[in-house]
Backbone as a ProteinNet text record, in pm:
[ID]
protein_1_A
[PRIMARY]
MSRCLIVESSAVIRRVTKSILINLGFEVDEAATGRDGVAAFQRHIPRLAIVDAGLSDMSALDVLRQMRKLGGGRVHILYCSTQFDVLELKRAHAAGATDVLVKPFDRQSLSAKLDAWKSADEETPRENFYNRLSRSEIVRNV
[TERTIARY]
13167.7	13105.8	12975.7	12957.5	12836.2	12725	12604.5	12487.2	12423.7	12377.9	12308.4	12177.2	12075.8	11947.5	11921	11891.9	11854.8	11705	11631.2	11487.3	11469	11451.3	11452	11357.8	11270.7	11173.5	11236.4	11344.7	11409.4	11506.1	11480.9	11568.3	11709.8	11721.1	11852.3	11932.6	11869.2	11939.8	11975.1	11884.7	11916.6	12038.3	12042.2	12152.7	12285.8	12286.9	12410	12454.8	12361.6	12395.2	12446.8	12381.7	12424.9	12567.9	12598.1	12732	12836.2	12806.1	12898.8	12920.8	12811.9	12822.4	12895.4	12872.1	12943.5	13092.9	13129.1	13270.9	13331.3	13248.1	13294.8	13292.8	13254.7	13260.5	13131.7	13019.7	12891.6	12823.5	12746.5	12650.7	12519.6	12456.3	12345.5	12215.4	12110.1	11972.9	11903.5	11798.4	11728.4	11578.3	11504.5	11359.2	11312.7	11204.1	11151.6	11038.1	10983.3	10872.3	10901.3	10828.5	10844.1	10805.9	10695.1	10650.5	10753.8	10804.8	10908.2	11035.6	11064.9	11183.3	11174.1	11058.1	11040.2	11046.5	10986.4	10990.3	11134	11210.2	11350.1	11432.8	11405.4	11475.1	11451.4	11327.5	11291.1	11355.4	11365.5	11427.3	11575.1	11646.9	11791.3	11822.9	11823.6	11849	11991.2	12001.5	12133.1	12203.4	12327.3	12400.2	12373.6	12333.5	12309.9	12184.1	12101.5	11984.8	11982.7	11947.3	11931.8	11787.1	11714.4	11570.3	11539.6	11476	11435.8	11319.6	11325.8	11219.5	11090.5	11100.7	10984.9	10927.4	10908.8	10851.2	10705.1	10660.1	10525.6	10416	10448.8	10343.9	10317.6	10413.7	10395	10493.3	10467.9	10553.8	10692	10795	10931	10948.8	10878.9	10888.4	10834.8	10728.7	10676.7	10777.5	10843.4	10947.5	11059.7	11103.6	11209.4	11169.4	11045.9	10998.8	11001.2	10953.2	10949.6	11090.2	11178.8	11317.1	11385.3	11366.4	11428.3	11378.7	11249.3	11191.3	11247.4	11250.5	11299.8	11449.3	11523.5	11669.1	11719.8	11632.7	11671.2	11781.9	11795.2	11896.9	12035.4	12049.3	12181.3	12209.3	12115.1	12126.6	12148.4	12243.8	12268	12171.3	12084.3	11983	12005.3	12034.2	12049.5	11915.7	11869.4	11747.8	11790.4	11742.8	11788.4	11681.8	11716.3	11619.1	11679.1	11593.8	11638.6	11630.1	11566.5	11546.2	11607.6	11652	11699.5	11587.6	11518.1	11408.8	11430.2	11460.7	11495.4	11383.2	11259.2	11147	11141.3	11161.3	11162.9	11276.5	11392.9	11506.9	11483.2	11419.8	11386.5	11289.7	11192.4	11095.9	11164.3	11254.4	11327	11412.8	11479.2	11561.5	11474.1	11361.6	11270.6	11215.5	11199.1	11146.2	11250.9	11379.7	11481.5	11603.1	11606	11723.4	11844.5	11959.9	12083	12163.6	12131.7	12201.5	12118.2	12157.6	12088	12187.2	12137.4	12214.9	12135.8	12192.8	12120.9	12147.7	12039.4	12049.1	12067.9	12139.6	12212.9	12342.1	12377.4	12501.5	12589.6	12716.4	12811.4	12889.1	12981.9	13061.5	13133	13188.1	13264.4	13176.4	13058.1	12972.9	12916.4	12882.3	12834.5	12947.7	13066	13182.2	13211	13198.7	13223.6	13123.5	12997.7	12895.7	12929.2	12971.1	13003.2	13128.9	13228.6	13350.7	13319.8	13234.8	13197.3	13123.1	13037.1	12961	13053.8	13146.8	13237.2	13328.9	13366.6	13459.8	13388.7	13256.9	13181.6	13169.7	13160.6	13138	12992.2	12966.2	12829.6	12753.3	12820.7	12753.5	12695.3	12732.2	12680.3	12540	12457.1	12321.3	12323.2	12216.2	12207	12197.5	12291.1	12283.2	12190	12144	12060.8	12148.7	12139.3	12229.4	12216.3	12100.8	12086.1	12173	12220.5	12311.1	12450.6	12484.3	12620.2	12626.3	12522	12527.9	12638.3	12704.9	12812.3	12754.4	12833.7	12790.5	12754.1	12825.7	12795.4	12658.4	12616.5	12483.8	12375.7	12401	12302.7	12291.4	12403.8	12405.2	12346.7	12379	12331.8	12181.3	12118.1	11976.4	11889	11945.5	11865.5	11793
5258.3	5276.7	5354.1	5459.3	5540.4	5475.5	5493.6	5439.6	5549	5509.6	5599.8	5535.6	5617.2	5572.3	5646.4	5570.1	5626.9	5607.4	5716.4	5709.5	5762.4	5670.5	5703.7	5608.5	5662.6	5579.1	5497.9	5543.9	5473.5	5366.5	5242.6	5131.7	5150.9	5204.8	5225.7	5329	5439.6	5543.3	5491.6	5416.4	5356.9	5266.1	5182.1	5086.6	5158.6	5259.5	5334.3	5411.4	5478.1	5555.2	5463.1	5349.9	5253	5206.4	5176.6	5132.2	5238.6	5364.8	5474.3	5483.7	5480.3	5497.2	5381.1	5260.5	5144.9	5160.4	5203.3	5226.1	5338.6	5428.3	5537.1	5497.4	5372.5	5321.8	5329.8	5351.2	5358.6	5222.8	5202.8	5092.6	5152.6	5089.1	5153.1	5075.3	5148.2	5098.9	5174.5	5116.6	5184.9	5163.5	5257.7	5250.5	5312.2	5256.5	5304	5404.3	5415.1	5507.2	5592.6	5700.3	5787.1	5717.3	5643.7	5572.2	5469.1	5392.6	5293.7	5362.6	5478	5553.5	5602.9	5656.8	5704.5	5586.5	5473.9	5354.8	5305	5299.9	5255.3	5353.7	5481	5585.3	5566.6	5538.5	5521.7	5396.7	5289.8	5165	5183	5246.3	5267.2	5409.5	5502.1	5642	5654	5693.5	5701.3	5833.3	5844.9	5972	6054.4	5985.4	6049.5	5991.3	6078.1	6033.5	6110.8	6041.9	6104.3	6082.7	6193	6185.4	6245.2	6165.1	6207.6	6306.1	6412.2	6513.1	6460	6358.2	6311	6179.6	6164.1	6039.7	6029.6	5907.9	5890.6	5880.6	5836.2	5808.3	5920.8	6008.8	6121.6	6232.4	6349.1	6463.2	6442.8	6472.8	6464.4	6561.6	6672.4	6768.9	6709.2	6630.8	6562.1	6459.4	6391.1	6295.2	6368.3	6481.6	6560.8	6604.7	6652.8	6698.5	6584.9	6469.1	6355.7	6309.3	6306.1	6265.9	6365	6493.5	6595.4	6581	6556.7	6540.8	6415.1	6304.3	6178.2	6181.9	6249.6	6253.9	6359.3	6446.4	6547.9	6640.7	6659.5	6750.4	6688.9	6560.5	6495.8	6427.2	6433.1	6362	6462	6431	6511.4	6459.6	6547.4	6505.5	6579.1	6501.3	6556.5	6546.8	6657.7	6663.1	6648.4	6546.8	6512.8	6552.4	6648.7	6702.8	6714.8	6709.7	6725.7	6870.6	6955.7	7093.7	7190.5	7302.2	7410.2	7511.7	7510	7602.2	7658	7786	7846.6	7828	7843.8	7826.6	7682.9	7586.3	7445	7419.9	7476.3	7456.8	7523.2	7638.8	7704.5	7618.2	7561.8	7474.6	7349.4	7293.1	7173.5	7205.6	7319.1	7359.6	7379.1	7447.8	7471.1	7339.1	7240.6	7110.4	7023.5	7057.6	6980.8	6938.4	6964.5	6926.3	7009.3	6946.3	7018.6	7054.3	6990	7019.9	6965.2	7002.1	6957	6882.7	6781	6705.1	6708.6	6772.4	6790.9	6672.5	6613.6	6502.9	6560.7	6495	6371.4	6402.2	6314.2	6330.8	6208.7	6223.4	6114.2	6097.3	6006.1	5979.2	6105.2	6182	6301	6404.6	6433.3	6535.5	6488.2	6359.8	6306.8	6308.5	6268.9	6271.4	6413.1	6510.9	6650.4	6695.9	6658.7	6693.2	6630.5	6505.1	6433.8	6489.3	6525.2	6585.8	6719.1	6799.4	6928.4	6908.2	6809.3	6777.6	6733.3	6644.3	6591.6	6698.9	6795.5	6898.8	7014.6	7023.3	7132.5	7108.5	7215.9	7207.8	7170.8	7052	7003.2	7078.5	7160.9	7236.7	7367.9	7406.1	7531.1	7509	7612.8	7598.3	7567.2	7504.9	7472.8	7601.7	7621.2	7737.4	7705.4	7808.9	7788.2	7738.4	7610.3	7548.2	7606.1	7660.2	7716	7840	7899.4	8013.7	7972.6	7844	7800.5	7695.8	7686.5	7596.4	7642	7545.6	7581.9	7642.7	7724.4	7786.3	7680.6	7569.3	7464.6	7404.6	7392.7	7340.3	7438.1	7565.6	7667	7674.5	7683.3	7695.6	7570.6	7454.6	7329.8	7317.1	7381.1	7360.2	7481.3	7580.3	7697.6	7673.7
11537.4	11406.7	11424.5	11346.7	11353.3	11272.5	11321.1	11252.9	11167.9	11048.7	10957.5	10914.5	10899.7	10847.1	10716.6	10611.6	10481.9	10465.1	10446.3	10419.2	10277.8	10184.8	10041.8	9969.7	9885.5	9814.7	9701	9644.8	9533.7	9584.4	9545.4	9585.7	9530	9411	9349.1	9429	9462.3	9538.6	9677.4	9741	9872	9861.8	9758.7	9742.7	9720.4	9634.1	9605.5	9730.2	9795.8	9916	10026.2	10041.6	10143.2	10115.1	9991	9953.4	9987.3	9954.1	9984.3	10135.2	10211	10355.9	10423	10376.8	10432.5	10407.6	10287.1	10255.4	10338	10389.4	10475.2	10623.2	10650.5	10787	10867	10802.8	10872.5	10877.9	10982.1	10989.5	10938.3	10839.2	10768.4	10782.9	10819.3	10815.1	10703.3	10648.8	10540.8	10550	10493.4	10488.7	10357.6	10303.1	10175.4	10191.4	10312.7	10336.5	10459.3	10471.5	10587.4	10716.6	10714.5	10835.9	10879.7	10784.1	10817.4	10865.2	10807.3	10847.4	10990.8	11028.6	11166.2	11263.4	11226.2	11312.7	11329.6	11220.6	11227.5	11309.4	11293.6	11369	11518.3	11553.1	11693.7	11754.4	11675.6	11724.1	11755.4	11663.9	11677.4	11635.6	11730.1	11695.4	11640.5	11512.6	11447.9	11477.3	11436.5	11442.2	11316.5	11208.1	11079.7	11017.2	10960	10883.6	10752.1	10646.1	10514.5	10473.6	10454.3	10427.6	10290.9	10206.8	10073.1	10082.3	10004.6	10002.9	9941.3	9856.4	9781.6	9829.3	9957.6	10009.3	9967.4	9940.4	9885.8	9991.5	10111.6	10208.9	10308.1	10326.5	10417.5	10382.7	10433.6	10406.1	10467.2	10390.1	10442.5	10558.5	10555.9	10665.4	10795.5	10786.2	10905.5	10957.1	10864.7	10904.1	10976.6	10921.7	10984.7	11125.5	11139.6	11271.6	11373.8	11331.9	11424.3	11460.6	11363.3	11391.1	11484.3	11458.9	11543.3	11687	11704.2	11837.7	11905.8	11833.7	11889.9	11917.4	11831.3	11843.9	11939.9	11982.5	12078.9	12031.8	11901.3	11849	11835.6	11865.9	11860.7	11727.2	11636.1	11508.8	11395.5	11309.3	11189.6	11083	11031.9	10935.1	10803.3	10698.4	10563.7	10491.5	10440.6	10360.6	10215.5	10148.9	10014.5	9911.7	9826.1	9731.5	9592.2	9492.7	9354.5	9308.7	9388.9	9347.1	9446	9393.3	9478.4	9487.7	9599.2	9624.2	9764.3	9773.5	9902.1	10004	9963	10055.7	10108.2	10018.1	10059.1	10158.5	10132.7	10222.1	10358	10358.5	10485.4	10565.6	10498.6	10567.8	10622.1	10544	10589.1	10710.7	10708.5	10822.6	10945.7	10929.5	11042.5	11097.3	11010.2	11052.9	11121.3	11104.2	11175.1	11096.2	10967.1	10887.3	10928.1	10929.5	10961.7	10837.5	10725.9	10600.9	10485.7	10364.8	10244.8	10156.3	10091.4	9994.3	9864.6	9763.4	9637.2	9544.6	9492.6	9397.5	9258.4	9171.8	9198.5	9273.6	9363.6	9438	9414.5	9448.3	9432.6	9562.8	9562.4	9682.3	9730.4	9638	9673.4	9743	9688.9	9750	9883.7	9895.4	10023.8	10126.2	10085.7	10176.3	10224.9	10135.5	10173.4	10279.1	10263.3	10362.9	10497.4	10494.6	10618.3	10683.6	10604.1	10658.5	10726	10662.9	10721	10852	10855.8	10976.6	11088.6	11057	11159.1	11215.2	11132.1	11178	11248.3	11233	11296.5	11446.6	11518.3	11662.3	11684.7	11738.8	11756.3	11864.2	11940.7	12045.2	11993.4	11871	11817.3	11763.9	11765.7	11713.9	11564	11516.9	11375.6	11295.3	11204.2	11116.7	11000.5	10933.4	10815.7	10702.5	10672.1	10575.7	10436.9	10401.5	10266.4	10248	10358.7	10348	10305.6	10319	10288.4	10178.3	10097.4	9982.7	9888.6	9832.9	9740.7	9613.2	9548.9	9424.2	9321.3	9318.6	9220.7	9246.2	9372.3	9400.9	9355.6	9374.1	9334.9	9183.7	9115	8970.2	8904.9	8956.9	8898.9	8905.2	9003.6	9024.9	8994	8927.9	8893.7	8764.7
[MASK]
++++++++++++++++++++++++++++++++++++++++++++++++++++++++++++++++++++++++++++++++++++++++++++++++++++++++++++++++++++++++++++++++++++++++++++++

């Protein structure tokens, strides 16, 4: 069973995301703040992390950088944002995100991200995920 860490300030979004991931076979840890998220990440380095762009206590980009450093590139990190901003996505990618998950999301869109991740060759370098966002994600957030 793969471990996932959700770092999300909203208790409702954490609960819904956790439910989806458990049903997909993940063991799930969660944190409400960036500091708690980095600490949880360090305790049990997961295979997957989902990091909210709007954390209240520290920059999500700093969280991404710390996770990428601690995980040594072996962790798939989804940057979860409500806005489609190419500059923001470039910064998230540079900080360590491997993909983006645009809010609001549902089981189908999260499953699609996970399926793409599982089928990708993990030995290839991280591509710029904003280059492969689906048209529906772009149109929905313009």
